[in-house]
C-alpha positions in Angstrom: 178.8 279.4 -30.4 175.2 278.6 -31.6 175.3 276.5 -34.7 173.3 277.7 -37.8 171.2 274.6 -37.6 170.1 275.5 -34.1 169.2 279.0 -35.2 167.1 277.6 -38.0 165.4 275.2 -35.6 164.7 278.0 -33.2 163.3 280.2 -35.9 161.0 277.4 -37.1 159.8 276.9 -33.6 159.0 280.6 -33.2 157.1 280.6 -36.5 155.2 277.5 -35.5 154.1 278.6 -32.1 153.9 282.4 -32.3 150.4 282.5 -33.9 149.0 280.3 -31.1 150.8 282.3 -28.3 149.3 285.5 -29.7 145.9 283.9 -30.1 146.0 282.7 -26.4 147.1 286.2 -25.3 144.4 287.9 -27.4 141.7 285.5 -26.1 142.8 286.2 -22.5 142.8 290.0 -23.2 139.2 289.8 -24.5 138.0 287.7 -21.6 139.5 290.2 -19.1 138.2 293.2 -21.0 134.6 292.0 -21.7 133.6 288.9 -19.7 130.8 287.8 -19.6 130.0 289.6 -22.9 128.0 292.8 -23.4 124.3 292.2 -24.0 121.9 294.6 -25.9 118.2 294.1 -26.1 118.6 291.8 -29.1 121.0 289.6 -27.0 118.7 289.5 -24.1 115.8 288.5 -26.3 117.8 285.7 -27.8 118.8 284.5 -24.4 115.2 284.5 -23.3 114.3 282.3 -26.2 117.3 280.0 -25.4 116.0 279.7 -21.8 112.6 278.4 -23.0 110.7 281.5 -24.1 108.4 281.4 -27.1 110.8 281.1 -30.1 110.6 283.1 -33.3 112.8 283.3 -36.4 113.5 287.0 -35.6 116.4 285.5 -33.7 118.1 283.0 -36.0 117.1 279.6 -34.4 120.6 278.2 -34.5 121.9 281.1 -32.4 119.3 280.4 -29.7 120.1 276.6 -29.9 123.8 277.3 -29.5 123.1 279.5 -26.5 120.8 276.9 -25.0 123.5 274.3 -25.3 126.0 276.6 -23.7 123.6 277.3 -20.9 123.8 273.6 -20.0 127.3 274.3 -18.7 127.4 278.0 -17.8 124.2 280.0 -17.2 124.3 283.3 -19.0 126.2 284.8 -22.0 129.7 283.8 -20.9 130.2 280.5 -22.7 128.7 281.6 -26.0 130.8 284.8 -25.8 133.9 282.6 -25.2 132.9 280.3 -28.2 132.9 283.3 -30.5 136.2 284.5 -29.2 137.6 281.0 -29.7 136.5 280.9 -33.4 137.9 284.4 -34.0 141.3 283.8 -32.5 141.7 280.3 -33.8 140.9 281.6 -37.3 143.5 284.3 -37.0 146.1 281.7 -35.8 145.3 279.3 -38.6 145.5 282.0 -41.2 148.8 283.3 -39.9 150.3 279.8 -39.8 149.1 279.0 -43.3 150.6 282.2 -44.8 154.0 281.4 -43.2 155.0 285.0 -43.3 157.6 285.2 -40.5 157.3 286.2 -36.9 157.1 290.0 -37.4 154.5 289.8 -40.2 152.5 287.2 -38.2 152.4 289.5 -35.2 151.5 292.5 -37.5 148.7 290.5 -39.2 147.1 289.3 -36.0 147.3 292.5 -34.1 146.2 294.7 -37.0 143.0 292.6 -37.5 142.2 292.0 -33.9 142.9 295.4 -32.4 141.8 297.8 -35.1 139.1 299.9 -33.5 136.0 298.4 -35.0 136.8 294.7 -34.4 138.2 295.5 -31.0 135.0 297.2 -29.9 132.5 294.9 -31.5 134.1 291.7 -30.2 132.9 292.4 -26.7 129.3 291.8 -27.5 127.1 288.7 -27.7 125.7 289.4 -31.1 125.0 287.3 -34.2 127.1 289.8 -36.1 130.1 289.0 -33.9 129.4 285.3 -34.2 129.3 285.8 -38.0 132.6 287.5 -38.4 134.2 285.1 -35.8 133.0 282.0 -37.6 134.0 283.4 -41.0 137.4 284.2 -39.7 137.7 280.6 -38.6 136.5 279.4 -42.0 139.0 281.5 -43.8 141.9 280.2 -41.6 140.8 276.6 -42.1 140.4 277.0 -45.9 143.9 278.7 -46.1 145.3 275.8 -44.1 143.6 273.3 -46.4 145.1 275.1 -49.4 148.6 275.0 -48.0 148.6 271.6 -46.2 146.2 269.6 -48.3 144.7 268.0 -45.2 141.0 267.1 -45.2 140.5 267.9 -41.5 140.8 271.6 -42.3 138.0 271.2 -44.8 135.8 269.7 -42.1 136.5 272.6 -39.8 135.8 275.1 -42.6 132.5 273.3 -43.4 131.4 273.5 -39.7 132.4 277.1 -39.3 130.7 278.1 -42.6 127.5 276.4 -41.7 127.3 278.1 -38.3 128.0 281.5 -40.0 125.4 280.9 -42.6 122.7 280.2 -40.0 123.6 283.2 -37.8 122.3 286.0 -40.0 119.3 286.1 -42.4 121.5 288.1 -44.8 124.6 286.0 -44.5 124.4 284.2 -47.9 126.1 286.8 -50.1 129.1 286.8 -47.8 129.3 283.0 -48.0 129.4 282.7 -51.8 133.1 283.3 -52.3 134.0 280.9 -49.4 131.6 278.3 -50.7 133.3 278.4 -54.1 136.8 278.1 -52.5 135.6 275.2 -50.4 134.2 273.4 -53.5 137.4 274.0 -55.4 139.4 272.5 -52.6 137.1 269.5 -52.2 137.3 268.8 -55.9 141.0 269.0 -55.8 141.7 267.1 -52.6 138.9 264.6 -52.4 138.4 263.8 -56.1 142.0 264.4 -57.1 141.3 266.8 -59.9 144.4 268.9 -60.7 142.4 271.9 -61.9 138.6 271.6 -61.6 136.6 273.1 -64.5 135.0 276.4 -63.5 131.6 275.2 -64.7 131.9 272.2 -62.3 132.9 274.5 -59.4 130.0 276.8 -60.2 127.5 273.9 -60.3 128.7 272.4 -57.1 128.7 275.7 -55.4 125.1 276.3 -56.5 124.2 272.9 -55.1 125.9 273.7 -51.8 124.0 277.0 -51.6 120.7 275.2 -52.2 121.6 272.7 -49.5 122.5 275.3 -47.0 119.4 277.4 -47.7 117.2 274.3 -47.4 118.8 273.4 -44.1 118.2 277.0 -42.9 114.5 276.7 -43.8 114.2 273.4 -42.0 115.8 274.9 -38.9 113.5 278.0 -39.1 110.4 275.7 -39.1 111.3 274.5 -35.6 110.3 277.9 -34.0 107.0 278.5 -32.3 106.1 281.5 -34.4 107.5 282.6 -37.8 107.7 286.3 -38.4 108.3 288.0 -41.7 111.1 290.5 -41.5 110.4 292.7 -44.5 107.4 294.6 -42.9 109.9 296.5 -40.7 111.8 297.7 -43.7 108.6 298.5 -45.6 107.3 300.6 -42.6 110.4 302.6 -42.4 110.7 303.3 -46.1 107.0 304.3 -46.2 107.5 306.6 -43.3 110.5 308.3 -44.9 108.7 308.8 -48.2 105.6 310.1 -46.3 107.6 312.7 -44.5 109.4 313.8 -47.7 106.2 314.0 -49.8 104.0 315.3 -46.9 101.6 312.6 -47.7 100.6 309.7 -45.4 101.4 306.5 -47.3 101.4 304.1 -44.4 98.3 301.8 -44.4 95.9 302.6 -41.6 96.6 299.4 -39.7 100.3 300.4 -39.3 99.6 303.7 -37.5 97.8 304.8 -34.4 94.5 306.8 -34.6 95.3 310.5 -35.2 98.9 310.0 -36.4 99.7 312.7 -38.9 102.7 313.8 -40.9 103.8 316.3 -38.3 103.8 313.7 -35.5 105.6 311.2 -37.8 108.2 313.8 -38.9 109.2 314.8 -35.3 109.8 311.2 -34.4 111.5 310.1 -37.6 115.3 309.7 -37.7 117.4 308.8 -40.7 119.7 306.6 -38.7 117.2 304.1 -37.2 113.7 302.8 -37.6 113.1 302.3 -33.9 112.8 306.0 -33.1 109.6 306.4 -35.0 108.1 303.4 -33.2 108.6 304.8 -29.7 108.5 308.6 -30.1 105.2 309.4 -31.9 102.4 310.7 -29.8 99.8 308.6 -31.5 101.8 305.4 -31.9 102.9 303.1 -34.7 102.6 299.4 -35.1 105.6 297.3 -33.9 106.2 295.3 -37.0 107.2 292.2 -35.0 104.7 292.2 -32.1 101.6 290.7 -33.7 100.8 288.5 -36.7 99.5 290.1 -39.9 96.7 288.7 -41.9 97.4 287.7 -45.5 95.3 290.7 -46.6 97.3 293.1 -44.5 100.6 291.8 -45.8 99.4 292.2 -49.3 98.3 295.8 -48.7 101.5 296.7 -47.0 103.6 295.2 -49.8 101.6 297.0 -52.5 101.8 300.3 -50.6 105.6 299.9 -50.2 106.3 299.0 -53.8 103.8 301.6 -55.1 105.5 304.4 -53.0 108.9 303.5 -54.3 107.7 303.4 -57.9 105.8 306.7 -57.5 108.4 308.6 -55.5 111.8 307.0 -56.4 113.8 310.1 -55.6 112.4 310.3 -52.1 113.1 306.6 -51.5 116.7 306.9 -52.9 117.3 310.0 -50.8 116.2 308.1 -47.7 118.4 305.1 -48.5 121.3 307.4 -49.3 121.0 309.1 -45.9 121.0 305.7 -44.3 124.0 304.6 -46.3 125.9 307.7 -45.2 125.0 307.1 -41.6 125.9 303.4 -41.7 129.2 303.7 -43.5 130.1 307.2 -42.3 131.2 308.9 -39.1 128.4 309.0 -36.5 127.2 312.4 -35.2 127.8 313.2 -31.5 124.1 313.5 -30.8 123.3 310.0 -32.1 122.9 307.2 -29.5 126.1 305.4 -28.7 124.1 302.2 -28.9 124.5 302.5 -32.7 128.1 301.6 -32.1 128.4 299.7 -28.8 126.3 298.7 -25.8 128.1 298.8 -22.5 125.3 297.0 -20.6 123.8 293.7 -19.6 120.2 294.4 -20.7 117.5 292.3 -19.1 114.4 290.9 -20.8 111.4 289.6 -18.9 112.4 286.9 -16.5 116.0 286.6 -17.6 118.3 286.4 -14.5 120.4 289.6 -13.9 123.9 289.5 -15.2 126.7 291.4 -13.5 128.5 293.9 -15.7 132.2 293.8 -16.1 133.4 296.5 -13.8 137.1 295.9 -14.2 139.7 298.6 -14.7 140.5 297.4 -18.2 136.9 297.3 -19.3 136.2 300.8 -17.9 139.3 302.2 -19.6 138.2 300.7 -23.0 134.7 302.0 -22.6 135.9 305.5 -21.8 138.0 305.4 -24.9 135.0 304.2 -26.9 132.9 307.1 -25.6 135.6 309.6 -26.6 136.0 308.1 -30.1 132.5 307.2 -31.0 131.8 310.4 -33.0 135.2 310.3 -34.8 136.3 308.4 -37.9 138.2 306.0 -35.7 134.9 304.2 -34.9 133.4 304.6 -38.3 133.4 301.8 -40.9 134.6 303.9 -43.9 138.3 304.2 -43.0 138.6 300.4 -42.5 136.7 299.6 -45.7 138.8 302.0 -47.7 142.0 300.6 -46.3 140.8 297.2 -47.3 140.4 298.3 -50.9 144.2 299.0 -51.0 144.5 295.2 -51.1 142.6 294.9 -54.4 145.3 296.0 -56.8 148.0 294.5 -54.6 146.2 291.2 -54.4 145.4 291.1 -58.1 149.1 291.6 -59.0 150.1 288.7 -56.7 147.0 286.6 -57.2 149.0 283.4 -57.9 150.0 283.2 -54.2 147.7 281.7 -51.5 147.9 285.0 -49.5 146.9 287.2 -52.4 144.1 284.9 -53.6 142.8 284.8 -50.0 142.8 288.6 -50.0 140.7 288.7 -53.2 138.2 286.2 -51.8 137.9 288.2 -48.6 137.2 291.4 -50.5 134.6 289.7 -52.6 132.9 288.4 -49.4 133.1 291.8 -47.7 131.5 293.8 -50.4 128.9 291.2 -51.4 127.7 291.5 -47.8 128.1 295.2 -47.4 126.5 296.6 -50.6 123.0 295.1 -50.1 122.8 296.9 -46.7 122.5 300.2 -48.6 119.0 299.0 -49.6 118.0 296.7 -46.8 119.6 297.8 -43.5 117.1 298.9 -40.9 119.5 301.2 -39.0 123.0 302.6 -39.1 124.3 300.2 -36.5 128.1 299.6 -36.9 127.8 295.9 -36.1 126.1 295.3 -39.4 129.5 296.1 -41.0 131.4 293.9 -38.6 132.3 291.3 -41.2 133.1 293.7 -44.0 135.5 295.5 -41.6 137.2 292.3 -40.4 137.4 290.9 -43.9 138.9 294.2 -45.2 141.6 294.1 -42.6 142.3 290.4 -43.2 142.5 291.2 -47.0 145.0 294.0 -46.4 147.2 291.9 -44.2 147.1 288.9 -46.6 147.8 291.0 -49.7 150.7 292.8 -47.9 152.2 289.4 -46.9 152.0 287.9 -50.4 155.3 287.5 -52.1 156.0 289.8 -55.1 155.6 287.9 -58.4 159.3 288.5 -59.2 160.2 286.7 -56.0 158.6 283.4 -57.0 
């Protein structure tokens, strides 16, 4: 007969190795399904910069630098795609091990987060959005490991993952704030030996960390060949929307082609993306990123934008509400599927051609995506609502590591998601990649937290 001691040893071995076995299997599945990673126009443009094209800060410079480094070993998107997969699956494995929630719960946590429809579909792309949620998943796993094991190496891993995440998206900072605060709390406890750091001290050190990261980002941005302001794209779209609603052309003359009128603008305008109006008017509109603006032009555009919002607040709010519904809601069947996924290897200028994944697994997944793209299955709102279930559950069990992790994840998700209602330039699902992943992680963490009466 097997002794009880042997059973305990076997169960401990399963609990120790199961997260890594699942992570390896999941990594292998993603490689088989998506290698070398799907590339949209944005991906192709980033690769062109990484290969030596004129750099701009439209593409976050660290993303291009990381791609340039990967190209030293494997030409193309494959190695960067694999790096993001490694961050994602390592983060899931670290989190599952830190929570110590048993083999079944471990498998449920990892499979729920990884193979829910939104993360499953987005993970196949070489996008900064995917790099962001992959790096943040790794950071969460490392911070949870530091919380449980009190080993400084996990803080070092968390710091590296958070820095990479912060540099990947221009709007990443709100998502970083709860993680920065947790990191500072752990550093003060583990490195300085403070049993319970004062909240004022945590807040101050977190602020200093934010300043340091923002400063580092500005220094990295200064290395590009040409710096491009991003807000004119948003201003142009808002002004176009208000112009169509009020039947009054509010766009400055230097932003539109000769002869462009409201009728032409209205037939090209779409509430779900700003690119349609740039390519579908008969008289043309200025690409907000193609050429430099003079200081006088930037000033005129800024004043026109702010004046239009102040004068027509209802029209502006209606426009942003339509975008919010499109971004968070179920996509209409006649909208481009590129708002959700891009099953392509787009070329840009002299980039070498990249062969598409033509495997049976990939084609099967893409047929499923095509069938589901206009349903709630591939919309953000069900995932985000499911994540909110973790809020009361996590609050009641907040003294446990799992529940406190859930609350931090929800704070990060919504601090990132809510500003998109005002500043998103399109209803692309990838913008909500991190809120969806964080919501699923929060739900899994809160569900695995022990009930207060069990402690």
